[in-house]
C-alpha positions in Angstrom: 91.2 69.6 86.4 92.7 68.9 90.2 92.9 71.3 93.1 96.3 71.7 92.8 95.6 74.2 89.0 93.3 76.1 91.8 95.0 79.6 93.1 92.6 79.4 96.6 93.5 83.2 97.7 92.5 83.9 101.4 90.7 87.1 101.4 90.2 86.4 105.2 94.0 86.2 106.2 95.2 89.0 103.4 92.5 91.7 105.4 93.9 90.8 108.9 97.6 90.9 108.1 96.3 94.5 106.4 94.4 96.0 109.5 97.5 93.8 111.6 100.0 95.6 109.9 98.2 99.2 110.7 97.4 98.9 114.1 101.5 98.1 114.5 102.6 101.1 112.2 100.5 102.6 114.4 101.6 101.8 117.5 105.3 101.5 116.7 105.4 105.3 114.5 103.0 106.5 118.2 106.8 105.4 120.0 108.6 108.9 121.7 112.2 109.7 122.4 111.6 109.5 126.6 114.8 109.3 126.6 115.2 112.8 128.7 112.1 112.5 130.6 113.9 108.8 132.3 117.5 109.7 132.8 117.7 110.4 136.1 116.8 107.2 137.5 120.3 106.0 135.5 121.5 107.2 138.4 125.3 107.2 137.2 126.3 108.7 134.5 127.4 106.0 131.8 124.6 103.9 132.3 122.6 107.2 131.4 125.4 107.8 128.7 124.8 104.6 127.2 121.0 104.2 127.3 121.1 107.6 125.5 123.7 105.3 122.5 120.4 102.9 122.7 117.8 104.9 122.6 119.1 107.1 120.4 120.1 103.5 117.6 116.3 101.8 118.1 115.3 105.2 117.1 117.1 104.8 113.7 116.0 101.2 113.4 112.7 102.2 114.7 112.0 104.5 111.5 113.0 102.4 109.3 110.8 99.2 110.9 107.8 102.0 110.5 108.8 102.1 106.7 109.2 98.6 106.2 106.2 97.5 108.1 103.6 100.5 106.0 105.5 99.5 103.0 104.8 96.2 103.6 100.7 97.2 104.6 100.9 98.8 100.7 101.9 95.1 99.7 99.1 93.2 100.9 96.8 96.7 100.5 97.0 95.3 96.5 97.6 92.6 96.1 94.6 91.9 98.3 92.5 94.8 95.7 94.3 92.4 92.7 92.9 89.2 93.3 89.4 90.9 94.1 89.4 93.1 90.7 90.7 89.6 89.1 87.9 87.7 90.7 85.3 90.2 89.6 86.4 90.2 86.2 86.1 86.0 86.2 82.1 86.3 88.0 81.6 88.8 84.8 83.3 87.0 82.0 81.4 83.6 83.5 78.4 84.9 83.8 78.6 87.1 80.0 79.9 83.2 78.3 76.6 81.9 80.3 74.7 84.9 79.1 75.5 83.7 75.3 74.9 80.5 75.1 78.6 79.8 75.4 79.8 81.8 72.2 
């Protein structure tokens, strides 16, 4: 059996990815609509109107992005749990096999 016959799972990478996705989710979810608070700084009504349009579109896309980031975090978390369970199951089976003298 060569190294090409093995699956190597980087738990640190999966755990870091899960944590980072959680932080990204928290940041994007916590961004409030501040368009009204800054509408006076644009000066011209058409500029303010276009900025309001931009913010409105951004809010829609942000909601979708938040959902996608949360879904991705859940998938990474599930993969991590499943790989850890498989490792434990293999360890237990190997130990049981060793105690039974290969039977």
